[in-house]
C-alpha positions in Angstrom: -19.4 -20.6 36.6 -20.3 -17.0 37.2 -17.1 -16.2 38.9 -15.1 -17.7 36.1 -17.0 -15.6 33.5 -16.7 -12.5 35.6 -13.0 -12.9 36.1 -12.5 -13.7 32.4 -14.5 -10.6 31.4 -12.3 -8.4 33.7 -9.2 -9.9 32.2 -10.3 -9.3 28.7 -11.4 -5.7 29.3 -8.1 -4.8 31.1 -6.1 -6.2 28.2 -8.1 -4.3 25.6 -7.9 -1.0 27.5 -4.2 -1.4 28.3 -3.1 -1.9 24.7 -0.9 0.8 23.3 -2.8 2.3 20.3 -0.6 3.7 17.5 -1.8 6.2 14.9 0.2 6.6 11.8 -0.1 9.9 9.9 1.6 10.6 6.6 3.5 13.9 6.5 5.2 14.1 3.2 6.0 11.8 0.2 8.0 12.4 -2.9 9.8 10.6 -5.7 13.6 11.0 -5.9 15.5 11.9 -9.0 18.2 9.2 -8.6 19.1 6.7 -11.3 17.3 4.3 -9.1 14.1 6.3 -8.5 12.6 5.7 -5.0 9.3 6.7 -3.5 10.0 8.1 0.0 7.3 8.6 2.6 7.8 10.4 6.0 5.2 9.5 8.5 4.5 10.3 12.2 3.6 7.5 14.6 1.7 8.7 17.6 1.1 6.4 20.6 0.0 7.0 24.1 3.6 6.9 25.3 5.6 8.8 22.7 5.9 10.2 19.2 8.3 8.7 16.6 8.8 8.9 12.9 9.1 6.2 10.2 10.7 6.7 6.8 9.5 4.1 4.3 10.8 3.8 0.8 10.5 1.6 -2.2 12.0 1.5 -5.7 10.7 0.0 -8.9 12.0 -3.2 -10.5 14.0 -2.7 -13.7 16.8 -4.4 -15.6 19.4 -2.6 -13.6 17.9 -2.6 -10.1 16.1 -5.1 -7.9 12.9 -4.0 -6.2 13.8 -3.1 -2.6 11.8 -1.7 0.4 13.1 0.0 3.5 11.8 1.2 6.8 13.7 3.4 9.2 12.6 4.6 12.6 13.6 7.9 14.2 12.7 9.2 17.6 11.4 12.8 18.1 14.8 14.1 19.1 16.5 12.3 16.2 14.0 13.8 13.7 14.6 17.3 15.2 18.4 16.9 14.7 17.8 15.6 11.2 15.7 18.6 10.2 18.1 21.0 11.9 21.1 19.6 10.1 19.3 19.4 6.8 18.4 23.1 7.1 21.9 24.2 8.1 23.9 22.3 5.4 25.0 24.4 2.4 25.0 22.7 -1.0 27.8 24.9 -2.2 30.3 23.4 0.2 31.2 19.7 0.2 30.5 18.4 3.7 29.7 15.2 5.6 27.4 15.3 8.6 27.2 12.0 10.5 24.8 11.1 13.3 23.8 7.8 14.9 20.9 7.1 12.5 21.7 9.3 9.4 24.4 10.7 7.2 24.1 13.9 5.1 26.7 14.2 2.4 27.0 17.2 0.1 28.8 16.4 -3.1 28.5 18.2 -6.5 25.9 20.6 -5.2 23.5 17.7 -4.2 22.3 16.5 -0.8 22.7 12.7 -0.4 20.8 11.3 2.6 21.6 7.9 4.0 19.7 6.2 6.9 22.3 4.0 8.6 19.9 1.7 10.6 17.8 0.8 7.6 18.1 -2.4 5.6 16.1 -3.8 2.7 13.1 -5.6 4.2 12.0 -7.3 0.9 13.8 -10.5 1.9 15.1 -11.1 -1.6 18.4 -12.7 -2.6 21.0 -10.7 -4.5 24.0 -13.0 -5.2 24.7 -16.3 -6.7 25.2 -17.8 -3.3 21.8 -16.6 -2.1 22.9 -13.8 0.2 20.1 -11.6 1.5 19.9 -8.0 0.3 21.5 -5.6 2.9 21.2 -2.3 1.1 20.7 0.7 3.2 18.3 3.5 2.3 20.0 6.4 0.5 18.7 9.0 -1.8 19.4 12.4 -3.3 17.2 15.4 -2.4 16.5 18.2 -4.9 16.4 21.7 -3.5 12.6 21.8 -3.8 12.2 18.5 -2.0 14.6 19.6 0.7 12.7 22.9 1.3 9.4 21.1 1.3 10.7 18.6 3.8 12.2 21.2 6.1 9.1 23.4 6.1 6.5 20.6 6.7 8.6 18.8 9.3 9.6 22.2 10.9 5.9 23.2 11.3 5.0 19.7 12.7 8.0 19.7 15.1 7.3 23.3 16.3 3.6 22.3 16.9 4.8 19.2 18.8 7.2 21.2 21.0 4.5 23.8 21.8 2.1 21.0 22.9 4.7 19.5 25.3 
């Protein structure tokens, strides 16, 4: 009986210590100025193995729009390229920048961001034949929001690169 308890306690302690602990830290949040206003939150996920980023968004329910929620995950290198491209793009020139996980479109002096690998996670139906919602996360950044995002993410990414 003692050997069974001893082996069981060793098994439980090793599984508890071997679990990958994740810490989520909110970096920046803002509300977009689109017709369909969204609350966007950029967060950093730190685990023992790596650092990644999650972008969560939600919009309100109205007569014109259905309540949707999105989650999009970016690795550290993808976030670095996102911030670099966002800081380089000029709102005076119409341009499209496409990467694996995001697209930055400049049109009519506005930055439209679209995260390609994100879909609505609300699990609601959108059509008469009960199709699930498959909207991707897209929003327009104002210049103030863009600068705030670039500075806060830039400081965080520079600190992260200096640690490694």
